[in-house]
C-alpha positions as a Markdown table, in Angstrom:
| # | Residue | x | y | z |
|---|---|---|---|---|
| 1 | Unk | -25.4 | -17.7 | 8.4 |
| 2 | Unk | -29.0 | -18.7 | 9.2 |
| 3 | Unk | -30.2 | -21.9 | 10.7 |
| 4 | Unk | -29.9 | -24.6 | 7.9 |
| 5 | Unk | -33.0 | -25.9 | 6.2 |
| 6 | Unk | -32.9 | -29.6 | 5.3 |
| 7 | Unk | -34.6 | -30.8 | 2.1 |
| 8 | Unk | -34.9 | -34.1 | 0.4 |
| 9 | Unk | -32.3 | -34.4 | -2.4 |
| 10 | Unk | -33.5 | -32.9 | -5.6 |
| 11 | Unk | -34.2 | -35.3 | -8.5 |
| 12 | Unk | -33.5 | -33.8 | -12.0 |
| 13 | Unk | -35.3 | -36.0 | -14.6 |
| 14 | Unk | -33.7 | -34.3 | -17.6 |
| 15 | Unk | -30.0 | -33.8 | -18.1 |
| 16 | Unk | -27.5 | -34.1 | -21.0 |
| 17 | Unk | -24.1 | -35.0 | -19.6 |
| 18 | Unk | -22.6 | -35.5 | -23.1 |
| 19 | Unk | -20.7 | -38.7 | -22.0 |
| 20 | Unk | -19.6 | -40.5 | -24.1 |
| 21 | Unk | -18.8 | -38.5 | -27.2 |
| 22 | Unk | -18.7 | -34.8 | -26.3 |
| 23 | Unk | -16.8 | -34.7 | -23.1 |
| 24 | Unk | -15.3 | -31.3 | -23.9 |
| 25 | Unk | -18.7 | -29.9 | -22.9 |
| 26 | Unk | -19.4 | -32.2 | -19.8 |
| 27 | Unk | -18.9 | -35.7 | -18.5 |
| 28 | Unk | -20.3 | -37.9 | -15.8 |
| 29 | Unk | -17.9 | -36.6 | -13.2 |
| 30 | Unk | -18.2 | -32.9 | -13.8 |
| 31 | Unk | -22.0 | -33.2 | -14.5 |
| 32 | Unk | -22.7 | -35.0 | -11.3 |
| 33 | Unk | -20.3 | -32.7 | -9.4 |
| 34 | Unk | -22.4 | -29.8 | -10.6 |
| 35 | Unk | -25.5 | -31.6 | -9.6 |
| 36 | Unk | -24.2 | -32.0 | -6.0 |
| 37 | Unk | -23.2 | -28.4 | -5.9 |
| 38 | Unk | -26.9 | -27.6 | -6.8 |
| 39 | Unk | -28.4 | -30.0 | -4.2 |
| 40 | Unk | -29.3 | -32.5 | -6.9 |
| 41 | Unk | -28.8 | -36.1 | -5.7 |
| 42 | Unk | -30.3 | -38.0 | -8.7 |
| 43 | Unk | -30.1 | -37.2 | -12.4 |
| 44 | Unk | -31.7 | -38.9 | -15.4 |
| 45 | Unk | -29.5 | -38.7 | -18.5 |
| 46 | Unk | -30.9 | -38.3 | -22.0 |
| 47 | Unk | -30.0 | -40.6 | -24.9 |
| 48 | Unk | -29.0 | -38.1 | -27.6 |
| 49 | Unk | -25.3 | -38.7 | -27.3 |
| 50 | Unk | -23.0 | -38.2 | -30.3 |
| 51 | Unk | -23.7 | -41.9 | -31.0 |
| 52 | Unk | -27.3 | -42.1 | -29.8 |
| 53 | Unk | -28.4 | -44.7 | -27.3 |
| 54 | Unk | -30.5 | -46.8 | -29.6 |
| 55 | Unk | -29.1 | -50.2 | -28.8 |
| 56 | Unk | -28.3 | -52.4 | -25.8 |
| 57 | Unk | -24.6 | -52.2 | -26.7 |
| 58 | Unk | -24.4 | -48.4 | -26.6 |
| 59 | Unk | -26.5 | -48.3 | -23.4 |
| 60 | Unk | -24.2 | -50.8 | -21.6 |
| 61 | Unk | -21.1 | -48.7 | -22.7 |
| 62 | Unk | -22.7 | -45.6 | -21.3 |
| 63 | Unk | -23.6 | -47.4 | -18.0 |
| 64 | Unk | -20.0 | -48.5 | -17.5 |
| 65 | Unk | -18.7 | -44.9 | -17.9 |
| 66 | Unk | -21.2 | -43.6 | -15.4 |
| 67 | Unk | -20.4 | -46.4 | -12.9 |
| 68 | Unk | -16.8 | -45.2 | -12.8 |
| 69 | Unk | -17.4 | -41.4 | -12.8 |
| 70 | Unk | -20.6 | -40.5 | -11.1 |
| 71 | Unk | -20.7 | -38.9 | -7.7 |
| 72 | Unk | -24.5 | -38.7 | -7.5 |
| 73 | Unk | -27.2 | -41.3 | -8.3 |
| 74 | Unk | -28.5 | -41.6 | -11.9 |
| 75 | Unk | -30.8 | -43.2 | -14.4 |
| 76 | Unk | -30.8 | -43.5 | -18.1 |
| 77 | Unk | -33.3 | -43.0 | -20.9 |
| 78 | Unk | -33.3 | -45.1 | -24.0 |
| 79 | Unk | -33.8 | -43.5 | -27.4 |
| 80 | Unk | -35.5 | -44.5 | -30.6 |
| 81 | Unk | -35.6 | -43.7 | -34.3 |
| 82 | Unk | -38.5 | -46.1 | -34.8 |
| 83 | Unk | -36.2 | -48.7 | -36.3 |
| 84 | Unk | -34.9 | -50.2 | -33.0 |
| 85 | Unk | -38.1 | -51.6 | -31.6 |
| 86 | Unk | -36.6 | -55.0 | -31.2 |
| 87 | Unk | -34.2 | -53.5 | -28.7 |
| 88 | Unk | -37.0 | -52.5 | -26.3 |
| 89 | Unk | -37.3 | -55.9 | -24.6 |
| 90 | Unk | -33.6 | -56.1 | -24.1 |
| 91 | Unk | -33.3 | -52.7 | -22.3 |
| 92 | Unk | -36.5 | -52.3 | -20.4 |
| 93 | Unk | -35.1 | -53.3 | -17.1 |
| 94 | Unk | -32.1 | -51.0 | -17.5 |
| 95 | Unk | -33.7 | -47.7 | -18.2 |
| 96 | Unk | -36.2 | -45.4 | -16.5 |
| 97 | Unk | -38.0 | -44.5 | -19.7 |
| 98 | Unk | -37.9 | -43.9 | -23.4 |
| 99 | Unk | -37.2 | -40.5 | -25.0 |
| 100 | Unk | -39.2 | -39.6 | -28.2 |
| 101 | Unk | -38.4 | -36.5 | -30.2 |
| 102 | Unk | -41.5 | -35.2 | -32.0 |
| 103 | Unk | -40.0 | -31.8 | -32.6 |
| 104 | Unk | -36.6 | -31.0 | -34.2 |
| 105 | Unk | -33.8 | -30.7 | -31.7 |
| 106 | Unk | -30.0 | -30.8 | -31.5 |
| 107 | Unk | -28.9 | -33.8 | -33.6 |
| 108 | Unk | -30.8 | -36.2 | -35.9 |
| 109 | Unk | -33.3 | -37.7 | -33.5 |
| 110 | Unk | -36.6 | -36.5 | -34.9 |
| 111 | Unk | -39.2 | -39.3 | -35.2 |
| 112 | Unk | -41.8 | -38.0 | -37.8 |
| 113 | Unk | -42.8 | -41.2 | -39.4 |
| 114 | Unk | -46.4 | -41.8 | -38.3 |
| 115 | Unk | -46.4 | -45.5 | -38.7 |
| 116 | Unk | -43.1 | -45.9 | -36.9 |
| 117 | Unk | -44.4 | -43.7 | -34.1 |
| 118 | Unk | -47.5 | -45.8 | -33.6 |
| 119 | Unk | -45.3 | -48.9 | -33.4 |
| 120 | Unk | -43.1 | -47.3 | -30.8 |
| 121 | Unk | -46.0 | -46.4 | -28.6 |
| 122 | Unk | -47.6 | -49.8 | -29.0 |
| 123 | Unk | -44.4 | -51.7 | -28.3 |
| 124 | Unk | -42.9 | -49.7 | -25.4 |
| 125 | Unk | -43.6 | -51.5 | -22.0 |
| 126 | Unk | -46.7 | -49.9 | -20.4 |
| 127 | Unk | -45.1 | -49.7 | -17.0 |
| 128 | Unk | -42.3 | -47.5 | -18.3 |
| 129 | Unk | -42.6 | -43.8 | -19.1 |
| 130 | Unk | -42.3 | -42.3 | -22.6 |
| 131 | Unk | -40.8 | -38.8 | -22.3 |
| 132 | Unk | -41.9 | -36.6 | -25.2 |
| 133 | Unk | -40.2 | -33.5 | -26.6 |
| 134 | Unk | -43.1 | -32.0 | -28.4 |
| 135 | Unk | -44.5 | -28.5 | -29.1 |
| 136 | Unk | -47.8 | -27.3 | -30.6 |
| 137 | Unk | -49.9 | -30.0 | -32.3 |
| 138 | Unk | -47.2 | -32.6 | -31.4 |
| 139 | Unk | -48.4 | -32.5 | -27.8 |
| 140 | Unk | -52.0 | -33.3 | -29.0 |
| 141 | Unk | -50.4 | -36.2 | -31.0 |
| 142 | Unk | -48.6 | -37.6 | -27.9 |
| 143 | Unk | -51.7 | -37.3 | -25.7 |
| 144 | Unk | -53.8 | -39.1 | -28.3 |
| 145 | Unk | -51.2 | -41.9 | -28.7 |
| 146 | Unk | -51.0 | -42.3 | -25.0 |
| 147 | Unk | -54.7 | -42.8 | -24.8 |
| 148 | Unk | -54.8 | -45.2 | -27.7 |
| 149 | Unk | -52.0 | -47.4 | -26.5 |
| 150 | Unk | -52.4 | -46.8 | -22.7 |
| 151 | Unk | -48.9 | -45.4 | -22.2 |
| 152 | Unk | -47.5 | -43.3 | -19.4 |
| 153 | Unk | -46.5 | -40.1 | -21.2 |
| 154 | Unk | -44.5 | -37.3 | -19.7 |
| 155 | Unk | -44.2 | -34.1 | -21.8 |
| 156 | Unk | -41.0 | -32.3 | -21.1 |
| 157 | Unk | -39.9 | -28.6 | -21.0 |
| 158 | Unk | -43.3 | -27.1 | -21.6 |
| 159 | Unk | -42.8 | -23.4 | -22.4 |
| 160 | Unk | -46.0 | -21.9 | -23.8 |
| 161 | Unk | -49.4 | -21.1 | -22.5 |
| 162 | Unk | -51.2 | -22.8 | -25.3 |
| 163 | Unk | -49.2 | -26.0 | -24.8 |
| 164 | Unk | -49.9 | -26.2 | -21.1 |
| 165 | Unk | -53.6 | -25.5 | -21.7 |
| 166 | Unk | -53.7 | -28.6 | -24.0 |
| 167 | Unk | -51.9 | -30.7 | -21.4 |
| 168 | Unk | -54.3 | -29.5 | -18.6 |
| 169 | Unk | -57.3 | -30.6 | -20.8 |
| 170 | Unk | -55.6 | -33.9 | -21.6 |
| 171 | Unk | -55.1 | -34.6 | -17.9 |
| 172 | Unk | -58.8 | -34.4 | -17.2 |
| 173 | Unk | -59.4 | -37.7 | -19.0 |
| 174 | Unk | -56.0 | -39.4 | -18.7 |
| 175 | Unk | -54.2 | -39.6 | -15.4 |
| 176 | Unk | -51.1 | -41.1 | -17.1 |
| 177 | Unk | -50.2 | -37.6 | -18.6 |
| 178 | Unk | -47.6 | -35.6 | -16.7 |
| 179 | Unk | -45.4 | -32.7 | -17.6 |
| 180 | Unk | -42.4 | -30.6 | -16.5 |
| 181 | Unk | -41.1 | -27.1 | -17.0 |
| 182 | Unk | -37.5 | -25.8 | -16.9 |
| 183 | Unk | -35.9 | -23.1 | -14.7 |
| 184 | Unk | -34.9 | -21.1 | -17.8 |
| 185 | Unk | -38.5 | -21.0 | -19.0 |
| 186 | Unk | -39.6 | -19.9 | -15.6 |
| 187 | Unk | -36.9 | -17.3 | -15.0 |
| 188 | Unk | -36.0 | -16.0 | -18.5 |
| 189 | Unk | -38.2 | -14.7 | -21.3 |
| 190 | Unk | -37.6 | -13.6 | -24.9 |
| 191 | Unk | -38.2 | -10.0 | -23.9 |
| 192 | Unk | -35.1 | -10.1 | -21.8 |
| 193 | Unk | -32.9 | -11.1 | -24.7 |
| 194 | Unk | -34.6 | -9.3 | -27.6 |
| 195 | Unk | -31.7 | -6.9 | -28.2 |
| 196 | Unk | -29.2 | -8.0 | -30.8 |
| 197 | Unk | -26.1 | -7.1 | -28.8 |
| 198 | Unk | -24.7 | -7.9 | -25.4 |
| 199 | Unk | -25.3 | -4.4 | -24.1 |
| 200 | Unk | -29.0 | -4.9 | -24.7 |
| 201 | Unk | -29.1 | -8.2 | -22.9 |
| 202 | Unk | -27.1 | -6.8 | -20.0 |
| 203 | Unk | -29.6 | -4.0 | -19.7 |
| 204 | Unk | -32.6 | -6.3 | -19.6 |
| 205 | Unk | -31.2 | -9.0 | -17.4 |
| 206 | Unk | -29.0 | -7.0 | -15.2 |
| 207 | Unk | -30.0 | -3.3 | -15.5 |
| 208 | Unk | -27.2 | -2.1 | -13.3 |
| 209 | Unk | -24.6 | -4.1 | -15.2 |
| 210 | Unk | -22.5 | -3.2 | -18.3 |
| 211 | Unk | -21.7 | -4.9 | -21.6 |
| 212 | Unk | -19.1 | -7.1 | -20.1 |
| 213 | Unk | -21.6 | -8.9 | -17.9 |
| 214 | Unk | -23.2 | -11.2 | -20.4 |
| 215 | Unk | -22.8 | -15.0 | -19.6 |
| 216 | Unk | -19.5 | -15.1 | -21.5 |
| 217 | Unk | -18.1 | -11.8 | -20.3 |
| 218 | Unk | -18.2 | -10.2 | -23.8 |
| 219 | Unk | -19.1 | -10.8 | -27.4 |
| 220 | Unk | -22.5 | -11.6 | -28.8 |
| 221 | Unk | -24.8 | -12.7 | -26.0 |
| 222 | Unk | -27.9 | -14.0 | -27.8 |
| 223 | Unk | -26.2 | -17.4 | -28.6 |
| 224 | Unk | -26.0 | -18.1 | -24.9 |
| 225 | Unk | -29.8 | -18.0 | -24.7 |
| 226 | Unk | -30.3 | -20.2 | -27.8 |
| 227 | Unk | -32.4 | -23.1 | -26.5 |
| 228 | Unk | -35.1 | -25.5 | -27.6 |
| 229 | Unk | -37.9 | -24.9 | -27.0 |
| 230 | Unk | -37.0 | -21.2 | -27.4 |
| 231 | Unk | -37.5 | -18.8 | -24.5 |
| 232 | Unk | -41.1 | -17.8 | -24.6 |
| 233 | Unk | -42.9 | -14.5 | -23.9 |
| 234 | Unk | -43.7 | -12.9 | -20.5 |
| 235 | Unk | -47.3 | -13.9 | -21.1 |
| 236 | Unk | -46.3 | -17.5 | -21.4 |
| 237 | Unk | -43.9 | -17.3 | -18.5 |
| 238 | Unk | -46.6 | -15.8 | -16.2 |
| 239 | Unk | -49.0 | -18.5 | -17.2 |
| 240 | Unk | -46.5 | -21.2 | -16.2 |
| 241 | Unk | -46.1 | -19.6 | -12.8 |
| 242 | Unk | -49.9 | -19.2 | -12.3 |
| 243 | Unk | -50.5 | -22.8 | -13.1 |
| 244 | Unk | -47.7 | -24.5 | -11.2 |
| 245 | Unk | -50.4 | -26.7 | -9.6 |
| 246 | Unk | -50.9 | -28.3 | -13.0 |
| 247 | Unk | -47.2 | -28.9 | -13.6 |
| 248 | Unk | -45.8 | -32.1 | -12.2 |
| 249 | Unk | -42.0 | -31.5 | -12.1 |
| 250 | Unk | -39.3 | -29.0 | -12.7 |
| 251 | Unk | -36.4 | -30.4 | -14.8 |
| 252 | Unk | -33.4 | -28.5 | -15.8 |
| 253 | Unk | -32.7 | -29.8 | -19.3 |
| 254 | Unk | -29.1 | -29.2 | -18.4 |
| 255 | Unk | -27.5 | -29.0 | -21.8 |
| 256 | Unk | -24.0 | -27.5 | -21.7 |
| 257 | Unk | -22.0 | -26.3 | -24.6 |
| 258 | Unk | -18.6 | -24.6 | -24.7 |
| 259 | Unk | -18.3 | -20.8 | -24.6 |
| 260 | Unk | -16.6 | -20.9 | -28.0 |
| 261 | Unk | -19.6 | -22.7 | -29.5 |
| 262 | Unk | -22.1 | -20.3 | -27.9 |
| 263 | Unk | -20.1 | -17.3 | -29.2 |
| 264 | Unk | -20.1 | -18.7 | -32.8 |
| 265 | Unk | -22.3 | -17.6 | -35.6 |
| 266 | Unk | -24.2 | -20.9 | -35.3 |
| 267 | Unk | -24.6 | -21.5 | -31.6 |
| 268 | Unk | -26.0 | -24.9 | -30.6 |
| 269 | Unk | -29.2 | -25.0 | -28.5 |
| 270 | Unk | -29.0 | -25.6 | -24.8 |
| 271 | Unk | -27.8 | -24.1 | -21.5 |
| 272 | Unk | -26.6 | -25.5 | -18.2 |
| 273 | Unk | -28.9 | -25.5 | -15.2 |
| 274 | Unk | -28.4 | -28.4 | -12.8 |
| 275 | Unk | -26.2 | -26.3 | -10.5 |
| 276 | Unk | -28.4 | -23.2 | -10.2 |
| 277 | Unk | -32.0 | -24.5 | -10.0 |
| 278 | Unk | -32.3 | -24.9 | -6.2 |
| 279 | Unk | -31.2 | -21.3 | -5.3 |
| 280 | Unk | -33.4 | -19.9 | -8.1 |
| 281 | Unk | -36.4 | -21.9 | -6.7 |
| 282 | Unk | -35.6 | -21.1 | -3.1 |
| 283 | Unk | -35.4 | -17.4 | -4.0 |
| 284 | Unk | -38.8 | -17.7 | -5.5 |
| 285 | Unk | -40.0 | -19.1 | -2.2 |
| 286 | Unk | -38.5 | -16.1 | -0.4 |
| 287 | Unk | -40.3 | -13.8 | -2.9 |
| 288 | Unk | -43.6 | -15.5 | -2.3 |
| 289 | Unk | -43.9 | -17.0 | -5.8 |
| 290 | Unk | -43.5 | -20.6 | -4.7 |
| 291 | Unk | -44.2 | -22.6 | -1.5 |
| 292 | Unk | -41.7 | -25.0 | 0.0 |
| 293 | Unk | -44.3 | -27.7 | -0.3 |
| 294 | Unk | -44.4 | -27.1 | -4.1 |
| 295 | Unk | -40.6 | -26.9 | -4.3 |
| 296 | Unk | -40.4 | -30.4 | -2.8 |
| 297 | Unk | -43.4 | -31.7 | -4.9 |
| 298 | Unk | -41.8 | -30.5 | -8.1 |
| 299 | Unk | -38.3 | -31.6 | -7.5 |
| 300 | Unk | -38.6 | -34.7 | -5.4 |
| 301 | Unk | -42.0 | -36.2 | -4.6 |
| 302 | Unk | -43.5 | -36.2 | -8.1 |
| 303 | Unk | -40.4 | -37.4 | -9.9 |
| 304 | Unk | -40.4 | -40.5 | -7.7 |
| 305 | Unk | -44.1 | -41.0 | -8.3 |
| 306 | Unk | -43.9 | -40.5 | -12.1 |
| 307 | Unk | -40.9 | -42.9 | -12.6 |
| 308 | Unk | -41.8 | -45.4 | -9.9 |
| 309 | Unk | -38.8 | -45.4 | -7.6 |
| 310 | Unk | -38.0 | -44.6 | -4.0 |
| 311 | Unk | -35.3 | -42.2 | -2.7 |
| 312 | Unk | -33.5 | -43.1 | 0.5 |
| 313 | Unk | -34.7 | -41.0 | 3.4 |
| 314 | Unk | -31.1 | -40.1 | 4.3 |
| 315 | Unk | -30.5 | -38.6 | 0.9 |
| 316 | Unk | -30.9 | -34.9 | 1.6 |
| 317 | Unk | -29.5 | -31.4 | 1.2 |
| 318 | Unk | -28.9 | -28.5 | 3.7 |
| 319 | Unk | -29.2 | -24.9 | 2.5 |
| 320 | Unk | -28.6 | -21.6 | 4.1 |
| 321 | Unk | -31.9 | -19.7 | 3.9 |
| 322 | Unk | -30.6 | -16.3 | 4.8 |
| 323 | Unk | -27.4 | -15.8 | 2.9 |
| 324 | Unk | -27.7 | -13.7 | -0.2 |
| 325 | Unk | -25.0 | -14.5 | -2.8 |
| 326 | Unk | -24.3 | -14.0 | -6.5 |
| 327 | Unk | -24.1 | -16.8 | -9.0 |
| 328 | Unk | -20.6 | -16.5 | -10.5 |
| 329 | Unk | -19.3 | -18.4 | -13.5 |
| 330 | Unk | -15.9 | -18.8 | -11.9 |
| 331 | Unk | -17.4 | -20.9 | -9.0 |
| 332 | Unk | -19.4 | -23.4 | -11.1 |
| 333 | Unk | -18.6 | -27.1 | -11.2 |
| 334 | Unk | -20.0 | -27.6 | -14.7 |
| 335 | Unk | -17.3 | -28.1 | -17.3 |
| 336 | Unk | -18.8 | -25.5 | -19.6 |
| 337 | Unk | -18.1 | -22.8 | -16.9 |
| 338 | Unk | -21.0 | -20.5 | -17.7 |
| 339 | Unk | -24.6 | -19.9 | -16.6 |
| 340 | Unk | -27.4 | -17.9 | -18.1 |
| 341 | Unk | -28.0 | -16.8 | -14.6 |
| 342 | Unk | -24.5 | -15.4 | -13.9 |
| 343 | Unk | -24.5 | -12.4 | -11.7 |
| 344 | Unk | -28.0 | -13.0 | -10.5 |
| 345 | Unk | -28.4 | -12.6 | -6.7 |
| 346 | Unk | -30.1 | -15.6 | -5.0 |
| 347 | Unk | -30.7 | -17.2 | -1.6 |
| 348 | Unk | -30.4 | -20.9 | -0.6 |
| 349 | Unk | -26.7 | -21.6 | -1.0 |
| 350 | Unk | -26.1 | -25.4 | -0.7 |
| 351 | Unk | -24.1 | -26.1 | 2.4 |
| 352 | Unk | -24.1 | -29.9 | 2.6 |
| 353 | Unk | -25.4 | -32.8 | 0.6 |
| 354 | Unk | -25.8 | -36.4 | 1.9 |
| 355 | Unk | -26.5 | -39.5 | -0.2 |
| 356 | Unk | -27.7 | -42.5 | 1.8 |
| 357 | Unk | -26.4 | -40.8 | 4.9 |
| 358 | Unk | -22.9 | -40.2 | 3.5 |
| 359 | Unk | -21.7 | -36.6 | 3.3 |
| 360 | Unk | -20.7 | -36.0 | -0.3 |
| 361 | Unk | -20.6 | -32.2 | -0.5 |
| 362 | Unk | -19.8 | -29.5 | 1.9 |
| 363 | Unk | -19.2 | -25.7 | 1.4 |
| 364 | Unk | -18.2 | -25.9 | -2.2 |
| 365 | Unk | -16.2 | -29.1 | -2.0 |
| 366 | Unk | -17.0 | -32.5 | -3.6 |
| 367 | Unk | -16.3 | -35.1 | -0.9 |
| 368 | Unk | -17.5 | -38.1 | -2.9 |
| 369 | Unk | -15.1 | -40.2 | -4.9 |
| 370 | Unk | -15.9 | -41.0 | -8.5 |
| 371 | Unk | -18.1 | -44.1 | -8.6 |
| 372 | Unk | -20.0 | -43.4 | -5.4 |
| 373 | Unk | -23.2 | -42.6 | -7.4 |
| 374 | Unk | -25.5 | -45.6 | -8.1 |
| 375 | Unk | -27.8 | -46.5 | -11.0 |
| 376 | Unk | -31.2 | -46.3 | -9.4 |
| 377 | Unk | -32.2 | -49.5 | -11.1 |
| 378 | Unk | -29.3 | -51.4 | -9.7 |
| 379 | Unk | -30.3 | -54.2 | -7.4 |
| 380 | Unk | -27.8 | -53.0 | -4.8 |
| 381 | Unk | -29.2 | -49.4 | -4.7 |
| 382 | Unk | -31.8 | -50.2 | -2.0 |
| 383 | Unk | -33.4 | -46.9 | -2.4 |
| 384 | Unk | -31.4 | -44.0 | -3.7 |
């Protein structure tokens, strides 16, 4: 074991913990446990639950659940269908931002009514961020609306060269535009999963491995890589890496589904990621693709700046920089029990995690009791 490296706790600004409504996939205890195992000390949960978070009532119900279960700190997004604008004033002090879906995603959350969209941007409090799921010309639309109504707009899970180029241009005239990328768009590409069978996927992702080594251990593998936005090309992926300086955050879009769902003929979009991001990124540091300064900027400093909160200086993580280990499905804390990065060798195993100075994770064990995690907007949080 090498001398431990201490980092500020990671802040994941994009997770789907499925609670309430789909707790067969994940819940606030298992999701935040997976976060701690990955060195993540704060998560921001998305509003596209089975019953979407479009009202103060549904938001308060979700907050109560997290308050009882969470073992790391958290924040919430509010959602909109363009018909709940009167709720904005009621919830603005309880959420870290608004999520707007301009591109079709899992569930019925697409907002494609132009007039309603204008009303949303005009009405949402200017001090709060609007997080946009958009691709292609929808990114132009979001940037134009942000300029028109003076909103803070954050474009999430950017995956393509052309989209990032548009954002880079938009930033030149509007400092309120920010963006993030996901680990799966940085570390996986469509070329790696282009084969129609598991054997092909195994050859591309793990050349030395056999058919049984797909994320589920057998069956059809492509469903496990079904995600929105889709995995992009190597050209797109390389462009993301080359322009990390223009990217403001790395967010996992942790979106777990059961193995049975992913093996089906109609696999839902999404994959887990909150537990594996830090070792993937630290391995990239070891490989010279990323600096430690950028790792901290993308996972800690900038998320605080974008969303306007302060993390407690005693919230931190210790990793072993020298131990090489293999990501194994059997060792994951996430309830879905699989990872698209299974059997990948990485560095940076999380050894200890502290939240506000209290040890909450050590050598694979969750030490925190359910409910230790705090809502970052709670008056008693005092800096998370």
